[in-house]
C-alpha positions in Angstrom: 2.5 -5.4 7.7 1.8 -8.9 5.2 3.3 -8.5 2.2 1.3 -10.1 -0.5 2.1 -10.5 -4.5 -1.2 -9.0 -5.9 -2.0 -11.4 -8.5 -1.4 -14.2 -6.0 -3.5 -12.5 -3.4 -6.6 -12.1 -6.1 -6.5 -15.7 -7.1 -6.2 -17.3 -3.5 -9.3 -14.6 -2.2 -7.5 -14.9 1.0 -9.0 -11.6 1.8 -12.1 -11.8 0.2 -14.3 -11.0 3.3 -11.8 -9.1 5.2 -13.4 -5.4 5.6 -10.7 -3.3 3.9 -9.7 0.3 3.0 -7.0 0.4 0.1 -5.1 2.7 -1.5 -3.3 2.2 -5.0 -0.3 4.3 -6.0 3.1 4.2 -7.7 4.5 5.8 -4.4 7.7 6.2 -6.6 9.4 8.6 -3.8 7.2 9.1 -0.9 6.7 13.0 0.0 3.7 14.8 1.8 0.8 14.2 -0.3 1.4 10.1 0.3 1.8 10.9 4.0 -1.3 12.6 3.8 -2.8 9.4 2.0 -1.4 7.0 4.4 -2.3 9.3 7.4 -5.9 9.3 6.3 -6.0 5.5 5.9 -4.3 4.7 9.5 -7.1 7.4 11.0 -9.8 5.5 8.8 -8.7 2.2 10.5 -8.5 3.8 14.1 -12.3 4.4 13.8 -13.4 1.7 12.1 -12.0 -1.0 14.5 -12.7 -4.1 11.8 -11.1 -2.5 8.7 -7.6 -3.3 7.8 -5.7 -1.7 5.6 -3.7 -2.0 2.4 -1.2 -0.3 -0.3 -1.0 -1.3 -3.4 2.4 -0.3 -5.2 3.9 -0.9 -8.4 7.5 -2.4 -9.0 7.4 -0.3 -12.0 5.3 2.9 -13.0 2.5 2.0 -15.3 2.4 5.3 -17.0 6.1 5.5 -18.1 8.3 3.0 -19.5 11.6 3.0 -18.2 11.4 5.3 -15.5 13.4 4.8 -12.6 12.2 5.4 -8.9 13.6 7.8 -6.5 13.4 4.9 -3.6 13.6 1.3 -3.8 10.7 -0.9 -3.3 12.0 -1.8 -0.1 12.8 1.6 0.8 9.1 2.5 0.1 7.9 -0.8 2.1 9.8 0.3 4.9 8.2 4.1 4.9 4.9 2.7 4.4 4.7 0.0 7.1 5.5 3.1 9.7 2.1 4.4 9.2 0.5 0.8 11.0 -0.6 -0.3 7.3 -1.5 -4.2 7.4 -1.3 -5.2 4.1 1.2 -4.3 1.2 1.3 -5.5 -2.4 
C-alpha cells in the first residue's frame, strides 16, 4: 500500500487518469462496519482489474474538535493495508 499526503496528491495530479474506487472516513477505531466497507472495496477491485483502491482518512476527526482516536494512525494504516488497498491518504 502506498501512502500519500492528500493535498500533495491533489496538486501533483499523479493519479489523475487512474481508475479508482475510493472510500473516505475517519476510521477512528476500525470496526465491523469499516471492515464491511473495506471488504466491498476489495471485492470491487477483484471484479474490475484495472481499478485501484484508495482509503482517505483524517489525522483528526473533522467533526469533533479535541476528540482522541481509539487507534493511532499507524495502527489504522496497518489494519487497512490488510485489505489489499492500493493507496492510503
